[in-house]
C-alpha positions in Angstrom: 9.5 -13.7 -13.3 8.6 -17.4 -13.7 10.7 -17.6 -16.9 13.6 -15.8 -15.1 13.4 -18.2 -12.2 13.7 -21.2 -14.7 16.9 -19.7 -16.0 18.1 -18.8 -12.5 17.7 -22.5 -11.4 20.0 -23.6 -14.2 22.8 -21.3 -12.8 24.7 -22.7 -9.8 25.9 -20.5 -7.0 29.5 -21.0 -8.0 28.8 -19.8 -11.5 27.3 -16.4 -10.6 29.7 -15.9 -7.7 32.6 -16.3 -10.0 31.2 -14.2 -12.8 30.3 -10.7 -11.7 28.4 -10.0 -15.0 26.2 -13.0 -14.5 25.5 -12.1 -10.9 24.7 -8.5 -11.9 22.3 -9.8 -14.6 20.5 -12.0 -12.0 20.2 -9.1 -9.6 18.8 -6.9 -12.4 16.3 -9.6 -13.5 14.9 -10.3 -10.0 14.8 -6.6 -9.1 12.9 -5.6 -12.2 10.5 -8.6 -11.9 9.6 -7.6 -8.3 11.4 -10.4 -6.4 13.6 -8.1 -4.3 14.5 -10.7 -1.7 16.0 -13.0 -4.3 18.0 -10.1 -5.8 19.4 -9.1 -2.4 20.3 -12.7 -1.6 22.4 -13.0 -4.7 24.0 -9.6 -4.1 24.9 -10.6 -0.5 26.6 -13.8 -1.8 28.8 -12.0 -4.3 32.4 -12.0 -3.1 33.4 -9.1 -5.4 31.2 -6.1 -6.3 31.8 -3.5 -9.0 29.9 -0.3 -9.7 27.5 -2.2 -12.1 26.5 -4.6 -9.4 26.0 -1.9 -6.8 23.9 0.0 -9.3 21.8 -3.1 -9.9 21.0 -3.5 -6.2 20.3 0.2 -5.7 18.0 0.1 -8.7 16.3 -3.0 -7.4 15.6 -1.3 -4.0 14.2 1.9 -5.7 12.0 0.1 -8.1 10.5 -2.0 -5.3 9.7 0.9 -3.0 12.6 0.3 -0.6 13.7 3.9 -0.7 15.6 4.2 2.6 17.5 1.0 1.8 18.3 2.2 -1.7 19.8 5.4 -0.3 21.7 3.4 2.4 23.2 1.1 -0.3 24.0 4.1 -2.5 26.1 5.5 0.3 27.8 2.2 0.7 29.3 2.6 -2.8 31.5 5.4 -1.5 32.5 3.4 1.6 33.7 0.6 -0.7 36.0 3.1 -2.5 33.9 3.3 -5.7 32.2 6.1 -7.5 28.5 5.7 -8.6 27.7 5.6 -12.2 24.7 7.5 -13.8 22.5 4.4 -13.3 23.1 4.4 -9.5 22.5 8.2 -9.4 19.2 7.8 -11.2 18.0 5.1 -8.8 19.1 7.2 -5.8 17.3 10.3 -7.1 14.1 8.2 -7.7 14.3 7.1 -4.1 14.7 10.7 -3.0 11.6 11.6 -5.1 9.5 8.8 -3.6 10.6 9.5 0.0 10.7 13.3 -0.5 14.3 13.4 0.7 15.2 16.8 -0.7 18.4 17.2 1.3 19.8 14.0 0.0 18.6 14.9 -3.5 20.4 18.3 -3.3 23.6 16.7 -2.2 23.4 14.2 -5.0 22.8 17.0 -7.5 26.0 18.7 -6.3 27.9 15.6 -7.0 26.3 15.2 -10.4 27.5 18.7 -11.3 31.0 17.9 -10.2 31.2 14.7 -12.2 29.5 16.2 -15.3 26.5 14.0 -15.3 23.9 16.7 -14.7 22.9 17.1 -18.4 22.5 13.5 -19.2 19.0 12.7 -20.3 18.0 10.2 -17.6 19.9 12.0 -14.8 18.3 15.3 -15.7 14.9 13.9 -15.9 15.3 12.3 -12.5 16.4 15.6 -11.1 13.4 17.4 -12.5 11.1 14.7 -11.0 12.9 14.8 -7.6 12.7 18.6 -7.3 9.1 18.7 -8.5 7.9 16.0 -6.1 9.7 17.8 -3.2 8.1 21.1 -4.2 11.2 22.9 -5.5 9.8 24.1 -8.8 12.5 26.7 -9.4 15.2 24.1 -9.2 13.2 21.7 -11.4 12.8 24.4 -14.0 16.5 25.3 -13.8 17.5 21.7 -14.5 14.9 21.4 -17.3 16.1 24.5 -19.1 19.7 23.4 -18.8 19.1 20.1 -20.6 20.2 20.1 -24.2 17.9 17.2 -25.1 14.5 16.4 -23.6 12.3 13.4 -24.4 8.6 12.9 -23.5 9.5 11.6 -20.0 11.4 14.8 -19.3 8.6 17.0 -20.5 6.1 14.9 -18.5 8.2 15.2 -15.3 8.2 19.0 -15.7 4.4 19.2 -16.5 3.7 16.9 -13.5 5.8 19.1 -11.3 3.7 22.2 -12.1 0.4 20.3 -12.0 1.0 18.5 -8.6 2.1 21.8 -7.0 -1.0 23.7 -8.2 0.7 25.7 -10.9 -2.0 24.4 -13.3 -1.9 27.2 -15.9 1.9 26.8 -16.2 1.4 23.1 -16.6 -1.0 23.6 -19.5 1.3 26.2 -21.1 4.2 23.8 -20.9 2.0 21.0 -22.4 1.1 23.2 -25.4 4.8 24.1 -25.8 5.7 20.4 -25.8 3.2 19.8 -28.6 4.6 22.8 -30.6 8.0 21.3 -30.4 6.8 18.1 -31.9 7.1 15.8 -28.9 4.3 13.2 -28.8 2.7 12.9 -25.3 2.3 9.6 -23.6 -0.5 8.4 -21.2 1.1 10.1 -18.2 1.5 13.4 -20.0 -2.1 13.4 -21.0 -3.2 12.5 -17.5 -1.2 15.3 -15.9 -2.5 17.9 -18.5 -6.1 16.7 -17.9 -5.7 17.0 -14.1 -4.5 20.6 -14.6 -7.7 21.3 -16.8 -9.8 19.7 -14.1 -8.3 21.9 -11.4 -9.0 25.0 -13.5 -12.4 23.7 -14.6 -11.2 24.6 -18.1 -13.6 22.5 -20.3 -12.2 24.1 -23.5 -8.7 23.0 -22.9 -9.9 19.6 -21.6 -11.9 19.0 -24.8 -8.9 20.0 -26.9 -6.7 17.5 -25.1 -9.4 14.8 -25.4 -9.5 15.4 -29.1 -5.7 15.1 -29.2 -5.9 11.8 -27.3 -8.4 10.4 -29.9 -6.1 11.7 -32.7 -3.1 9.9 -31.4 -5.2 6.7 -31.2 -5.3 4.0 -28.6 -4.6 6.1 -25.6 -8.3 6.8 -24.9 -8.6 3.2 -23.7 -5.7 3.6 -21.3 -6.9 3.4 -17.6 -4.8 6.3 -16.5 -6.1 8.6 -19.3 -9.7 7.3 -18.9 -9.6 8.1 -15.1 -8.3 11.6 -15.8 -11.0 12.2 -18.4 -13.8 11.0 -16.1 -12.5 13.2 -13.3 -12.2 16.2 -15.7 -15.7 16.0 -17.0 -17.1 15.5 -13.5 -15.3 18.7 -12.3 -16.5 20.6 -15.3 -20.2 19.7 -14.9 -20.2 17.4 -17.9 -21.5 14.3 -16.2 -22.9 12.7 -19.4 -19.4 13.0 -21.0 -17.9 11.4 -17.9 -20.4 8.6 -18.1 -19.6 8.1 -21.8 -15.9 7.7 -21.1 -16.5 5.5 -18.1 -18.7 3.0 -19.8 -16.2 2.7 -22.7 -13.2 1.9 -20.5 -11.9 -1.6 -20.9 -10.9 -1.9 -17.3 -11.9 0.1 -14.2 -10.0 0.1 -10.9 -11.0 1.8 -7.7 -9.7 5.2 -9.0 -12.1 4.9 -12.0 -15.1 4.2 -9.8 -14.1 7.0 -7.4 -13.9 9.5 -10.3 -17.4 8.6 -11.4 -18.9 8.6 -7.9 -17.2 11.9 -7.1 -18.5 13.4 -10.4 -22.0 12.4 -9.5 -21.8 13.7 -6.0 -20.1 17.0 -7.1 -23.0 17.6 -9.4 -25.7 16.9 -6.9 -26.6 13.5 -8.5 -26.3 11.7 -5.2 -28.7 8.8 -5.9 -26.7 8.0 -9.0 -23.5 8.2 -6.9 -24.9 5.6 -4.5 -26.0 3.3 -7.3 -22.6 3.5 -8.8 -21.1 2.6 -5.4 -23.3 -0.5 -5.3 -22.3 -1.5 -8.9 -18.6 -1.1 -7.8 -19.0 -3.6 -5.0 -21.1 -5.9 -7.2 -18.2 -5.9 -9.7 -15.8 -7.0 -7.0 -13.8 -3.8 -6.8 -12.8 -3.0 -3.2 -13.7 0.6 -2.1 -11.0 2.7 -0.5 -11.1 5.7 1.8 -11.8 8.2 -1.1 -14.8 6.0 -2.1 -16.2 6.0 1.4 -15.8 9.8 1.8 -17.7 10.5 -1.4 -20.4 8.1 -0.6 -20.9 9.4 3.0 -21.2 12.9 1.5 -23.9 11.6 -0.9 -25.7 9.8 2.0 -25.7 13.0 4.0 -27.2 15.0 1.1 -30.0 12.5 0.3 -30.6 11.5 3.9 -29.8 7.8 3.4 -29.1 6.6 6.9 -29.3 2.9 6.0 -26.6 3.1 3.4 -24.5 5.3 5.6 -24.7 2.8 8.4 -23.6 0.1 6.0 -20.6 2.2 5.1 -19.9 2.8 8.8 -19.9 -1.0 9.3 -17.5 -1.6 6.3 -15.1 1.1 7.5 -14.9 -0.4 11.0 -14.5 -4.0 9.8 -11.6 -2.9 7.6 -9.9 -0.9 10.4 -10.0 2.3 8.4 -11.5 4.4 11.2 -8.3 4.2 13.2 -6.2 5.3 10.2 -8.4 8.0 8.7 -10.8 10.6 10.0 -13.6 9.9 7.6 -16.7 9.7 9.7 
């Protein structure tokens, strides 16, 4: 972003207002680098707007979590007598996914069929993701099977759809099919498959996937994969394996610590869970609601009123008691 701002300062308002390609490039840059306000300011100052510029601002909204605004601007494309391109459709579908706006997603899908965009790789993948996150697995599967070409992102979207909707056996079957077709998983694919193993308490499948992660190399140090492995081994009563993965992780966020604390608590090692909680705070990692829930359960089991009162005080100081029923 800082490098982009340096370039942006060298461009005058007249330059980008008179050159729509330059204005579009600036909107794209600021949007992708997380400075949405600057992207929107440039967009608003553009006297002429083509489909590419509209697509850039819709994408900027979607990638910065402004889902309602993204869908509003997407509809504005029609009002300005233009037709969206696949990039705009993908951004709008991503916003439908994040906001679980299935009705908007279905309407957009109908348009995609009409304009012949449905089978395009990025569009199809976004449709699979949207239907999966909104709980329409039949529709997600239909789009997936219709696609002539599927990359790792498409497969991952379909596997995640099954896993997140508790069709865990189907998720693992699809993961194995993906491998048999020679598609190399990425970190998200592995994390989804491991989550499915954890839900099934299938240590055999989990260990097979762990071996695959080591075989592909490098991914075992990825935080997302590491968190999923710690969670898996905790759920499958392999606490020592969870500890082994946890201590080897290069970076640990709140999710990592929660997975380890939960694993201890789930397996009756509540003193270890509370020690882990203390280490988490000593390392400067801020606990979240999941952390507090696991630790309160551990306090109840071991009868540690003192630590429980300390958690109660933290929760009240952070205003979490009003937002979540955790005490």
